[in-house]
C-alpha positions as CSV (number, residue, x, y, z in Angstrom):
1,M,-2.3,6.6,-17.2
2,E,-5.5,6.2,-15.4
3,K,-6.3,2.7,-16.7
4,L,-2.6,1.4,-15.4
5,R,-3.5,2.9,-11.9
6,S,-7.1,1.5,-11.5
7,I,-4.6,-2.2,-12.9
8,L,-2.6,-1.6,-10.1
9,N,-4.8,-0.6,-7.5
10,K,-7.3,-3.7,-8.2
11,V,-4.1,-5.9,-7.8
12,L,-3.2,-4.4,-5.3
13,N,-5.5,-5.0,-3.2
14,L,-6.5,-8.3,-4.5
15,L,-3.1,-9.4,-3.2
16,A,-3.0,-7.6,0.3
17,G,-7.0,-9.1,0.8
18,L,-5.9,-12.4,-0.2
19,S,-2.9,-12.6,2.0
20,M,-5.3,-10.7,5.5
21,A,-7.9,-13.9,4.6
22,V,-5.0,-16.0,4.2
23,M,-3.7,-15.2,7.4
24,V,-7.1,-15.5,9.4
25,I,-7.5,-18.6,8.2
26,L,-4.5,-20.2,9.0
27,T,-4.5,-18.4,12.3
28,T,-7.5,-20.1,12.6
29,Y,-6.4,-23.3,12.0
30,Q,-3.4,-23.0,14.8
31,V,-5.7,-22.0,17.5
32,I,-7.9,-25.2,16.5
33,A,-4.3,-27.9,16.0
34,R,-2.9,-26.0,19.4
35,Y,-6.4,-26.0,21.9
36,I,-8.7,-28.7,20.1
37,F,-6.0,-31.3,18.7
38,N,-3.3,-30.2,21.1
39,S,-1.3,-30.3,18.1
40,P,0.2,-27.1,17.2
41,S,1.5,-26.2,13.9
42,T,4.6,-24.1,13.4
43,W,4.7,-24.3,9.3
44,S,1.4,-22.1,9.3
45,E,2.6,-20.1,11.8
46,E,5.7,-19.0,10.2
47,L,3.7,-18.5,6.8
48,V,1.3,-16.1,8.7
49,G,4.6,-14.2,10.0
50,Y,5.5,-13.9,5.9
51,L,2.0,-12.9,5.0
52,F,2.1,-10.5,7.2
53,G,5.5,-9.1,5.7
54,W,3.4,-9.2,2.2
55,S,0.1,-8.0,3.3
56,T,2.3,-4.9,5.1
57,M,4.2,-3.8,1.7
58,F,1.0,-4.1,-0.1
59,G,-0.9,-1.7,2.1
60,A,2.2,0.6,2.1
61,T,2.3,0.5,-1.9
62,I,-1.4,1.4,-2.1
63,V,-1.1,4.2,0.4
64,S,1.7,5.4,-2.1
65,G,-0.3,4.9,-4.9
66,E,-3.2,6.8,-3.5
67,R,-0.6,9.7,-1.7
68,G,-1.5,9.4,1.2
69,H,1.7,8.7,2.8
70,M,2.3,10.8,5.9
71,N,2.8,15.0,5.5
72,I,2.3,18.2,7.3
73,P,-0.4,19.9,4.4
74,I,-0.8,22.9,7.1
75,I,2.5,24.5,5.8
76,I,3.0,23.1,2.3
77,D,-1.0,24.8,1.7
78,K,0.6,28.3,2.5
79,F,2.8,28.1,-0.6
80,N,1.8,30.0,-3.2
81,P,0.5,27.3,-6.4
82,P,3.3,27.0,-8.2
83,L,5.8,26.3,-5.2
84,R,3.0,24.5,-3.5
85,K,3.0,22.4,-7.1
86,A,7.1,22.3,-7.1
87,F,6.8,20.9,-3.8
88,H,4.7,17.9,-4.3
89,I,6.5,17.0,-7.6
90,F,10.2,17.2,-5.2
91,S,8.1,15.2,-2.9
92,E,6.9,12.4,-5.0
93,V,11.1,12.2,-6.6
94,I,12.3,11.7,-3.2
95,A,9.5,8.7,-2.9
96,C,10.7,7.7,-6.2
97,I,14.5,7.8,-5.9
98,F,14.4,6.2,-2.1
99,S,11.5,3.1,-3.6
100,A,14.3,2.4,-6.1
101,A,17.2,2.8,-3.9
102,I,15.9,1.0,-0.7
103,L,13.5,-1.5,-2.1
104,V,13.9,-2.1,-5.4
105,F,18.0,-2.4,-5.6
106,G,18.0,-3.2,-2.0
107,G,15.5,-5.6,-1.5
108,W,16.8,-7.2,-4.6
109,Q,20.3,-7.4,-3.3
110,V,18.4,-9.4,-0.1
111,S,16.4,-11.2,-2.0
112,N,19.4,-13.2,-3.9
113,L,21.7,-13.3,-0.3
114,A,18.8,-15.1,1.2
115,M,18.2,-17.5,-1.5
116,G,20.4,-19.8,0.4
117,Q,18.2,-20.2,3.2
118,Q,15.6,-22.2,4.5
119,T,13.1,-21.5,6.4
120,S,12.9,-23.6,9.4
121,S,9.5,-25.3,8.6
122,L,8.1,-24.6,5.2
123,G,11.5,-25.6,3.6
124,V,11.7,-22.8,0.8
125,A,13.6,-20.3,0.2
126,V,13.6,-17.2,2.6
127,G,14.5,-15.0,-0.3
128,T,11.7,-16.1,-1.2
129,F,9.0,-14.3,0.9
130,Y,11.9,-11.3,0.2
131,W,10.5,-10.6,-3.2
132,V,7.9,-8.6,-2.0
133,M,10.3,-5.6,-1.7
134,P,11.6,-5.4,-5.2
135,I,8.1,-5.7,-6.3
136,C,6.5,-3.3,-4.4
137,G,9.3,-1.2,-5.1
138,V,9.1,-1.3,-8.7
139,I,5.2,-0.5,-8.5
140,I,5.8,2.7,-6.1
141,V,8.2,4.0,-8.7
142,L,5.4,3.7,-11.3
143,Y,2.5,5.6,-8.8
144,S,5.3,8.1,-8.4
145,I,5.8,9.2,-11.8
146,L,2.3,8.5,-12.2
147,N,1.6,10.8,-9.6
148,I,4.8,13.6,-10.6
149,I,2.6,13.7,-14.3
150,G,-0.8,14.0,-13.0
151,I,0.5,17.0,-10.4
152,A,2.5,18.8,-13.5
153,N,-0.9,18.6,-15.7
154,G,-3.2,19.2,-12.8
155,S,-5.4,15.9,-13.0
156,I,-4.3,15.7,-9.3
157,S,-5.5,18.2,-6.8
158,L,-3.1,19.7,-4.5
159,D,-5.5,22.3,-2.1
160,A,-6.3,20.0,0.9
161,A,-8.7,22.5,1.8
162,D,-10.3,22.1,-1.6
163,E,-10.5,18.1,-1.0
164,A,-11.5,18.5,2.3
165,S,-14.8,21.0,1.5
166,E,-16.0,18.3,-1.5
167,A,-15.9,15.6,0.4
168,V,-17.9,17.4,3.5
169,A,-20.3,18.9,0.7
170,K,-21.0,14.8,-1.2
171,A,-21.4,13.7,2.8
172,E,-24.3,15.7,3.7
173,A,-26.0,15.3,-0.2
174,E,-25.7,11.9,0.9
175,M,-27.4,12.7,4.3
176,A,-29.5,14.7,2.7
177,Q,-30.8,11.6,0.3
178,T,-31.0,9.5,2.9
179,E,-33.4,11.9,4.8
180,M,-35.9,13.0,2.1
181,K,-36.2,8.5,1.2
182,K,-36.9,8.3,5.1
183,E,-39.6,10.9,4.7
184,D,-41.3,9.2,1.7
């Protein structure tokens, strides 16, 4: 399970980073073409808009895999451990259903509907750019299943207070090591 999660994380980080890098390059090209050569580029502006959507979807999928979506832990942390575990599993089931219904099914429908339309500058089927929705939806469903398994078997920690104290302890240990290196 962790190997699959690791592979998905690497692929998504690569795609999100690549789409952001291409957006920066194309935006720089747009500025140079418009203000230096006085010849605006419409195709690059259109592509940047679609890449922005793709990078947003990739980022949301990464956050879903890391279980970083919005929540209010102050209430949930007061539950007893079995109830807390059930609540976290329930929230992952909701995320899975939402992703399957809205992103996978809805995204597939929208992509198919838009295949008959062409982008104005690129001349590519608009539906091609909407494929990111069902693709990311399937990955979020996979992440939700992995998260449910991890919560059920205890490999995913549910105690926010323990995670926070571990992070603080790790940061303090790193600072102490840095101080010791400075003294040497």
